[in-house]
N, CA, C and O atoms as a GROMACS GRO file, in nm:
protein
  168
    1UNK      N    1  -8.486   4.453   8.544
    1UNK     CA    2  -8.431   4.320   8.574
    1UNK      C    3  -8.346   4.328   8.700
    1UNK      O    4  -8.265   4.418   8.716
    2UNK      N    5  -8.366   4.231   8.789
    2UNK     CA    6  -8.290   4.227   8.913
    2UNK      C    7  -8.146   4.185   8.886
    2UNK      O    8  -8.116   4.126   8.782
    3UNK      N    9  -8.059   4.215   8.979
    3UNK     CA   10  -7.919   4.179   8.969
    3UNK      C   11  -7.892   4.045   9.036
    3UNK      O   12  -7.780   4.020   9.081
    4UNK      N   13  -7.990   3.959   9.044
    4UNK     CA   14  -7.982   3.832   9.113
    4UNK      C   15  -7.988   3.718   9.011
    4UNK      O   16  -8.062   3.727   8.914
    5UNK      N   17  -7.912   3.613   9.032
    5UNK     CA   18  -7.923   3.497   8.945
    5UNK      C   19  -7.923   3.371   9.030
    5UNK      O   20  -7.864   3.367   9.138
    6UNK      N   21  -7.988   3.270   8.981
    6UNK     CA   22  -7.997   3.141   9.049
    6UNK      C   23  -7.914   3.038   8.974
    6UNK      O   24  -7.891   3.050   8.854
    7UNK      N   25  -7.869   2.938   9.047
    7UNK     CA   26  -7.807   2.822   8.984
    7UNK      C   27  -7.903   2.707   9.004
    7UNK      O   28  -7.948   2.681   9.116
    8UNK      N   29  -7.935   2.638   8.896
    8UNK     CA   30  -8.027   2.524   8.899
    8UNK      C   31  -7.948   2.397   8.872
    8UNK      O   32  -7.852   2.397   8.795
    9UNK      N   33  -7.991   2.288   8.936
    9UNK     CA   34  -7.925   2.159   8.917
    9UNK      C   35  -8.030   2.054   8.884
    9UNK      O   36  -8.142   2.056   8.936
   10UNK      N   37  -7.993   1.962   8.796
   10UNK     CA   38  -8.077   1.847   8.763
   10UNK      C   39  -8.044   1.736   8.863
   10UNK      O   40  -7.929   1.696   8.877
   11UNK      N   41  -8.146   1.688   8.932
   11UNK     CA   42  -8.126   1.582   9.032
   11UNK      C   43  -8.100   1.446   8.967
   11UNK      O   44  -8.054   1.353   9.034
   12UNK      N   45  -8.129   1.432   8.837
   12UNK     CA   46  -8.106   1.305   8.768
   12UNK      C   47  -7.961   1.292   8.720
   12UNK      O   48  -7.895   1.193   8.749
   13UNK      N   49  -7.912   1.394   8.645
   13UNK     CA   50  -7.779   1.381   8.583
   13UNK      C   51  -7.674   1.476   8.640
   13UNK      O   52  -7.555   1.463   8.610
   14UNK      N   53  -7.717   1.573   8.722
   14UNK     CA   54  -7.621   1.664   8.784
   14UNK      C   55  -7.586   1.787   8.701
   14UNK      O   56  -7.503   1.867   8.743
   15UNK      N   57  -7.649   1.805   8.585
   15UNK     CA   58  -7.622   1.922   8.502
   15UNK      C   59  -7.660   2.048   8.580
   15UNK      O   60  -7.756   2.048   8.657
   16UNK      N   61  -7.583   2.157   8.560
   16UNK     CA   62  -7.611   2.283   8.628
   16UNK      C   63  -7.619   2.396   8.526
   16UNK      O   64  -7.545   2.399   8.428
   17UNK      N   65  -7.713   2.490   8.552
   17UNK     CA   66  -7.728   2.608   8.467
   17UNK      C   67  -7.738   2.731   8.555
   17UNK      O   68  -7.788   2.724   8.668
   18UNK      N   69  -7.692   2.844   8.503
   18UNK     CA   70  -7.706   2.972   8.572
   18UNK      C   71  -7.820   3.047   8.503
   18UNK      O   72  -7.814   3.072   8.383
   19UNK      N   73  -7.922   3.084   8.580
   19UNK     CA   74  -8.039   3.152   8.526
   19UNK      C   75  -8.019   3.302   8.540
   19UNK      O   76  -8.003   3.354   8.650
   20UNK      N   77  -8.019   3.372   8.427
   20UNK     CA   78  -8.004   3.517   8.428
   20UNK      C   79  -8.139   3.584   8.446
   20UNK      O   80  -8.152   3.681   8.521
   21UNK      N   81  -8.240   3.533   8.375
   21UNK     CA   82  -8.376   3.585   8.389
   21UNK      C   83  -8.471   3.468   8.367
   21UNK      O   84  -8.476   3.410   8.258
   22UNK      N   85  -8.547   3.434   8.470
   22UNK     CA   86  -8.636   3.318   8.464
   22UNK      C   87  -8.768   3.353   8.395
   22UNK      O   88  -8.809   3.469   8.393
   23UNK      N   89  -8.832   3.254   8.340
   23UNK     CA   90  -8.962   3.268   8.278
   23UNK      C   91  -9.068   3.296   8.386
   23UNK      O   92  -9.060   3.242   8.496
   24UNK      N   93  -9.165   3.380   8.354
   24UNK     CA   94  -9.270   3.414   8.450
   24UNK      C   95  -9.404   3.347   8.415
   24UNK      O   96  -9.504   3.373   8.482
   25UNK      N   97  -9.407   3.263   8.313
   25UNK     CA   98  -9.530   3.195   8.272
   25UNK      C   99  -9.571   3.088   8.373
   25UNK      O  100  -9.486   3.023   8.433
   26UNK      N  101  -9.702   3.072   8.392
   26UNK     CA  102  -9.753   2.968   8.482
   26UNK      C  103  -9.723   2.830   8.424
   26UNK      O  104  -9.742   2.807   8.305
   27UNK      N  105  -9.678   2.738   8.508
   27UNK     CA  106  -9.652   2.602   8.465
   27UNK      C  107  -9.528   2.585   8.378
   27UNK      O  108  -9.511   2.480   8.314
   28UNK      N  109  -9.443   2.685   8.373
   28UNK     CA  110  -9.324   2.682   8.289
   28UNK      C  111  -9.200   2.676   8.380
   28UNK      O  112  -9.203   2.727   8.492
   29UNK      N  113  -9.096   2.617   8.333
   29UNK     CA  114  -8.973   2.610   8.412
   29UNK      C  115  -8.861   2.548   8.332
   29UNK      O  116  -8.884   2.486   8.228
   30UNK      N  117  -8.740   2.564   8.381
   30UNK     CA  118  -8.624   2.505   8.314
   30UNK      C  119  -8.620   2.356   8.348
   30UNK      O  120  -8.624   2.318   8.464
   31UNK      N  121  -8.613   2.273   8.242
   31UNK     CA  122  -8.617   2.129   8.262
   31UNK      C  123  -8.493   2.061   8.206
   31UNK      O  124  -8.429   2.110   8.113
   32UNK      N  125  -8.460   1.948   8.264
   32UNK     CA  126  -8.353   1.860   8.218
   32UNK      C  127  -8.397   1.718   8.251
   32UNK      O  128  -8.458   1.696   8.356
   33UNK      N  129  -8.369   1.624   8.166
   33UNK     CA  130  -8.409   1.484   8.185
   33UNK      C  131  -8.560   1.471   8.210
   33UNK      O  132  -8.604   1.379   8.279
   34UNK      N  133  -8.639   1.564   8.152
   34UNK     CA  134  -8.783   1.558   8.164
   34UNK      C  135  -8.839   1.606   8.297
   34UNK      O  136  -8.959   1.593   8.321
   35UNK      N  137  -8.754   1.662   8.386
   35UNK     CA  138  -8.798   1.710   8.517
   35UNK      C  139  -8.753   1.853   8.537
   35UNK      O  140  -8.651   1.895   8.482
   36UNK      N  141  -8.831   1.929   8.617
   36UNK     CA  142  -8.792   2.066   8.647
   36UNK      C  143  -8.665   2.067   8.732
   36UNK      O  144  -8.650   1.987   8.825
   37UNK      N  145  -8.574   2.156   8.699
   37UNK     CA  146  -8.448   2.166   8.773
   37UNK      C  147  -8.470   2.239   8.905
   37UNK      O  148  -8.558   2.325   8.914
   38UNK      N  149  -8.390   2.207   9.008
   38UNK     CA  150  -8.404   2.266   9.139
   38UNK      C  151  -8.302   2.377   9.162
   38UNK      O  152  -8.188   2.366   9.118
   39UNK      N  153  -8.344   2.483   9.230
   39UNK     CA  154  -8.256   2.594   9.264
   39UNK      C  155  -8.165   2.554   9.379
   39UNK      O  156  -8.212   2.500   9.479
   40UNK      N  157  -8.034   2.579   9.365
   40UNK     CA  158  -7.942   2.547   9.474
   40UNK      C  159  -7.891   2.671   9.545
   40UNK      O  160  -7.831   2.660   9.652
   41UNK      N  161  -7.913   2.792   9.488
   41UNK     CA  162  -7.882   2.917   9.559
   41UNK      C  163  -7.957   3.030   9.495
   41UNK      O  164  -8.003   3.019   9.382
   42UNK      N  165  -7.970   3.138   9.567
   42UNK     CA  166  -8.040   3.254   9.510
   42UNK      C  167  -7.979   3.384   9.561
   42UNK      O  168  -8.025   3.492   9.524
   0.00000   0.00000   0.00000
């Protein structure tokens, strides 16, 4: 596991999460308000 983490933000409500280890499955991602969250740093 890498020592890197991302912060994701929901563009609808502004919720933020810190990702320790992201999913590697195709078509999978962290969602909020029914939409995939966007990475704001890496």
